[in-house]
N, CA and C of each residue as an Amber inpcrd file, in Angstrom:
protein
   282
 -13.9410000  26.1120000 -86.2330000 -14.1730000  25.7800000 -84.6450000
 -14.2670000  26.9730000 -83.8320000 -15.5270000  27.1030000 -83.0660000
 -15.7980000  28.0720000 -82.1250000 -14.8810000  27.9900000 -81.0630000
 -14.1620000  29.3430000 -80.7630000 -13.3250000  28.8130000 -79.5130000
 -13.6300000  29.7560000 -78.2630000 -14.6410000  30.4060000 -78.6180000
 -15.2910000  31.5120000 -77.5920000 -16.7390000  31.4810000 -77.9980000
 -17.6650000  31.3800000 -76.5020000 -18.9540000  31.4760000 -76.6480000
 -19.5080000  32.5010000 -75.8020000 -20.6820000  32.9020000 -76.3350000
 -21.2970000  34.0860000 -75.5880000 -22.3290000  33.5790000 -75.1590000
 -23.1830000  33.8330000 -73.8300000 -24.1630000  33.2910000 -73.2760000
 -24.6450000  34.0910000 -71.9990000 -25.7600000  34.7370000 -71.9620000
 -26.0490000  35.5510000 -70.7530000 -25.0890000  36.5850000 -70.2550000
 -24.6170000  37.3410000 -70.9300000 -23.4440000  38.1380000 -70.4370000
 -22.4250000  37.7110000 -70.0790000 -22.1300000  36.2990000 -70.1600000
 -20.7410000  35.8860000 -70.0010000 -20.1590000  35.3710000 -71.1510000
 -18.5810000  35.2690000 -71.1010000 -17.9250000  34.9180000 -72.2140000
 -17.2350000  33.6220000 -71.6250000 -16.8300000  32.5790000 -72.5640000
 -16.0230000  31.4810000 -72.3910000 -15.4150000  31.3710000 -73.5010000
 -14.0320000  31.3740000 -72.9770000 -12.4690000  31.0020000 -73.7610000
 -12.1890000  29.5530000 -73.7890000 -12.0270000  29.0290000 -75.0230000
 -11.2260000  27.6770000 -74.9100000 -10.1560000  27.6500000 -74.2360000
 -10.2230000  27.0620000 -72.8090000  -9.0610000  26.9820000 -72.1710000
  -7.5770000  26.7390000 -72.7510000  -7.7290000  25.7150000 -73.4050000
  -6.3280000  25.2400000 -74.1950000  -5.8300000  26.3610000 -75.0340000
  -6.8000000  27.0380000 -75.6160000  -6.1420000  28.2250000 -76.5710000
  -5.5290000  29.1910000 -75.8480000  -6.3510000  29.4590000 -74.6950000
  -5.4520000  30.6510000 -73.6130000  -4.2160000  30.1100000 -73.0810000
  -4.2170000  28.8370000 -72.8060000  -3.1520000  28.3090000 -71.7820000
  -2.1010000  28.4330000 -72.7480000  -2.2130000  27.9030000 -73.9470000
  -1.3590000  27.7590000 -75.0030000  -0.2460000  29.0510000 -75.3200000
  -1.2910000  30.2260000 -75.5140000  -0.8960000  31.5650000 -75.8550000
  -0.1390000  31.8830000 -74.3250000  -0.4460000  31.4440000 -73.0680000
   0.3980000  31.9860000 -72.0610000   1.4210000  30.8740000 -71.7410000
   1.6640000  29.7190000 -72.5200000   2.5980000  29.0180000 -72.2720000
   2.5760000  28.4560000 -70.9600000   1.2530000  27.9590000 -70.4680000
   1.0420000  27.0280000 -69.3620000   0.0250000  26.0220000 -69.6660000
  -0.1990000  25.2810000 -68.6530000  -1.3540000  24.1630000 -68.9670000
  -2.6180000  24.8440000 -68.6030000  -3.6770000  24.0370000 -68.8540000
  -4.8550000  24.5340000 -68.7570000  -5.3550000  24.6220000 -67.3190000
  -4.8550000  23.6680000 -66.1480000  -4.9980000  23.7790000 -64.9540000
  -4.4860000  24.8840000 -64.2990000  -3.2490000  25.3720000 -64.8800000
  -2.3930000  26.5870000 -64.1610000  -3.2450000  27.4780000 -64.6700000
  -3.8170000  27.7980000 -65.9170000  -4.4170000  28.7970000 -66.3050000
  -5.8210000  29.2460000 -65.2500000  -6.6400000  28.1970000 -65.2310000
  -7.7100000  28.3250000 -64.3740000  -7.3060000  28.7180000 -62.9290000
  -6.5390000  28.0710000 -62.0520000  -5.9670000  28.6150000 -60.8560000
  -5.6320000  29.9670000 -60.9440000  -4.8320000  30.3790000 -61.7660000
  -4.5260000  31.7630000 -61.8610000  -5.4500000  32.7750000 -62.3490000
  -6.6310000  32.2790000 -62.9060000  -7.7390000  33.1980000 -63.2120000
  -8.4160000  33.3920000 -61.9550000  -8.6800000  31.9930000 -61.0900000
  -9.4000000  32.0550000 -60.1340000  -8.8900000  33.0350000 -58.8840000
  -7.6090000  32.7690000 -58.9330000  -6.9760000  33.5610000 -57.8980000
  -6.7260000  35.2630000 -58.2400000  -6.6710000  35.4500000 -59.5410000
  -6.5440000  37.2130000 -59.8960000  -5.1620000  37.2040000 -60.3190000
  -4.3260000  36.3070000 -60.5140000  -3.2110000  36.1850000 -61.2230000
  -3.1810000  36.4620000 -62.6610000  -4.3200000  36.3230000 -63.1000000
  -4.7220000  36.5760000 -64.5990000  -6.0630000  37.2130000 -64.5790000
  -5.8620000  38.4320000 -65.3620000  -7.0120000  39.1150000 -65.1290000
  -7.3200000  39.3550000 -66.7620000  -8.6260000  40.0690000 -67.0380000
  -9.0180000  40.2110000 -68.2030000  -9.6400000  41.4220000 -68.6300000
 -10.0240000  41.6800000 -69.8310000 -10.6260000  43.0710000 -70.2200000
 -11.3320000  42.6880000 -71.7230000 -12.4970000  43.0890000 -71.7090000
 -13.4660000  42.7000000 -72.7160000 -13.8080000  44.0790000 -73.5840000
 -13.6180000  44.0500000 -74.9750000 -14.1000000  45.3250000 -75.5600000
 -14.9970000  45.0480000 -76.9470000 -15.7800000  45.5030000 -77.1340000
 -16.7270000  45.3970000 -78.5300000 -16.4010000  46.4940000 -79.3330000
 -15.9090000  45.9610000 -80.6920000 -15.5450000  46.8460000 -81.7380000
 -16.6930000  47.8350000 -82.2660000 -16.2220000  49.0160000 -82.6380000
 -17.1660000  49.7850000 -83.0540000 -16.6670000  50.2460000 -84.4860000
 -17.4210000  50.8830000 -85.2470000 -17.1730000  51.6700000 -86.5520000
 -16.7500000  50.4540000 -87.4850000 -15.4880000  50.6340000 -87.9030000
 -14.8330000  49.5220000 -88.8540000 -14.5630000  48.1500000 -88.1310000
 -14.6600000  48.0450000 -86.9760000 -14.3190000  46.9330000 -86.1310000
 -15.6520000  46.3290000 -85.6360000 -16.7330000  46.7570000 -86.1000000
 -18.1570000  46.3750000 -85.5720000 -18.3060000  44.9260000 -85.9540000
 -18.7150000  44.2200000 -84.8860000 -18.9320000  42.7340000 -85.1550000
 -17.8430000  42.1220000 -84.7610000 -16.8670000  42.5730000 -84.0890000
 -15.8100000  41.7590000 -83.2450000 -15.4710000  42.1630000 -82.1400000
 -14.9010000  41.3220000 -81.2550000 -14.6530000  41.6210000 -80.0570000
 -13.2820000  41.5330000 -79.6740000 -12.7620000  42.1360000 -78.5420000
 -11.3450000  41.9520000 -78.2050000 -11.1970000  41.6270000 -76.8380000
 -10.4660000  40.5490000 -76.5870000 -10.4190000  40.0930000 -75.0250000
  -8.8870000  40.1920000 -74.7100000  -8.4660000  40.6970000 -73.6780000
  -7.0490000  41.0020000 -73.5080000  -6.8850000  40.3500000 -71.8960000
  -5.8280000  39.4140000 -71.9610000  -5.7460000  38.8160000 -70.7080000
  -4.3730000  39.2400000 -70.1250000  -4.1480000  39.2700000 -68.9590000
  -3.1030000  39.8970000 -68.2500000  -2.4500000  39.1380000 -67.2660000
  -1.1130000  38.6450000 -67.0300000  -0.5550000  38.1540000 -66.0680000
   0.5350000  39.1480000 -65.5440000   1.4240000  38.5460000 -64.5880000
   2.5130000  39.5790000 -64.1240000   3.5620000  39.8490000 -65.4390000
   3.6640000  38.9480000 -66.1880000   4.7150000  39.2440000 -67.3090000
   4.2360000  38.9300000 -68.5630000   3.0760000  38.7430000 -68.6320000
   2.4410000  38.5520000 -70.1800000   1.2910000  39.0380000 -70.3580000
   0.9150000  39.2400000 -71.7460000  -0.3140000  39.9680000 -72.2280000
  -0.6720000  39.0990000 -73.5090000  -1.8790000  38.6160000 -73.4150000
  -2.5150000  37.8700000 -74.5600000  -3.6080000  38.6160000 -75.0520000
  -4.0110000  38.8860000 -76.1680000  -4.9540000  39.5100000 -76.8900000
  -5.6290000  38.6490000 -77.8930000  -6.8340000  38.4650000 -77.9190000
  -7.5930000  37.6250000 -78.8300000  -8.7120000  38.5190000 -79.5230000
  -8.4800000  38.6320000 -80.8230000  -9.8670000  39.1710000 -81.6120000
 -10.5230000  38.0930000 -81.9190000 -11.9300000  38.2370000 -82.0160000
 -12.9740000  37.2070000 -82.5540000 -14.0560000  38.0430000 -83.1260000
 -14.6890000  37.1330000 -83.7200000 -15.9720000  37.4670000 -84.5620000
 -17.0550000  37.1830000 -83.6840000 -18.1970000  37.6970000 -83.9660000
 -19.5450000  37.5040000 -82.8230000 -19.9070000  36.1300000 -82.9740000
 -19.4840000  35.1780000 -83.9340000 -19.8370000  33.6070000 -83.6830000
 -18.7870000  33.2100000 -82.9910000 -17.6440000  33.6230000 -82.2830000
 -16.6680000  33.2830000 -81.5200000 -15.5240000  32.5820000 -82.2700000
 -15.5360000  32.7900000 -83.5450000 -14.2670000  32.4140000 -84.2660000
 -12.9860000  33.3970000 -84.0430000 -11.9810000  32.8490000 -83.4440000
 -10.8650000  33.5510000 -83.1450000 -10.2230000  33.9670000 -84.7610000
  -9.8670000  35.1970000 -84.7010000  -9.4670000  35.9200000 -85.7670000
  -7.9460000  36.0150000 -85.6370000  -7.3950000  36.5710000 -84.5580000
  -6.2610000  36.9750000 -84.2320000  -6.1830000  36.4560000 -82.6610000
  -4.6070000  36.0230000 -82.5510000  -4.3340000  35.6160000 -81.1360000
  -2.9260000  36.2000000 -80.8650000  -2.5140000  37.1390000 -80.2100000
  -1.1540000  37.6730000 -80.3270000  -0.6120000  37.7810000 -78.6830000
   0.4860000  37.5910000 -78.2990000   1.0490000  37.5170000 -76.8590000
   2.1930000  38.4810000 -76.9200000   2.4840000  39.0960000 -75.8720000
   3.6760000  39.8550000 -75.4970000   4.2590000  39.4980000 -74.1180000
   5.3690000  39.1210000 -74.3140000   6.0930000  38.7930000 -73.2040000
   6.7930000  40.0390000 -72.3940000   6.4630000  40.3590000 -71.0200000
   7.3200000  41.3790000 -70.3770000   8.3070000  40.8900000 -69.6570000
   8.7430000  39.8280000 -69.9680000   9.7840000  39.1270000 -68.9430000
   9.6430000  39.7590000 -67.4790000  10.6780000  39.9880000 -67.0360000
  10.9120000  40.3850000 -65.6250000  10.4380000  41.8150000 -65.3620000
  10.1110000  42.6400000 -66.3940000   9.3770000  43.8600000 -66.3730000
   8.1230000  44.0270000 -65.7610000   7.9860000  44.8080000 -65.0220000
   6.4780000  45.1340000 -64.5560000   5.5920000  45.3130000 -65.7530000
   4.2570000  44.9570000 -65.6590000   3.2370000  45.3960000 -66.5830000
   3.1440000  47.0170000 -66.6720000   2.8680000  47.6020000 -67.8250000
   2.9400000  49.0310000 -67.9010000   1.7500000  49.5380000 -66.7000000
   1.8190000  50.7020000 -66.3890000   0.8130000  51.2490000 -65.3190000
  -0.5970000  51.0940000 -66.0830000  -0.4090000  51.2920000 -67.3450000
  -2.0410000  51.4010000 -67.9810000  -2.6170000  50.0510000 -68.2210000
  -2.0430000  48.8450000 -67.9680000  -2.3230000  47.4990000 -68.2070000
  -2.5440000  47.0890000 -66.5310000  -2.3030000  47.7420000 -65.4660000
  -2.5590000  47.3460000 -64.1940000  -4.1200000  47.6850000 -63.8320000
  -4.6490000  46.8700000 -63.1040000  -5.7170000  46.7760000 -62.3670000
  -5.7670000  47.6610000 -61.2760000  -6.6200000  48.6560000 -61.0070000
  -6.6450000  49.5220000 -59.6930000  -6.7060000  48.6860000 -58.6370000
């Protein structure tokens, strides 16, 4: 099943997959993304990772990282809970 799709320089991620990784419901996920409470970073693989993409999503206390192939199939999905600690400076948006 394709859970990520690419079209016209945009990326769509299955909200159910991402919401599950954040441990929230899809409506909360969408609201938090619209408000900027959840942000994202997109990277294309190079060299040995060519043909893969990495999407990283950040909230105040959690990071979710999804690696997928160019067809949109999710290869890995991991989450790191920061608890009440603030995000590391390297993960914060300016």
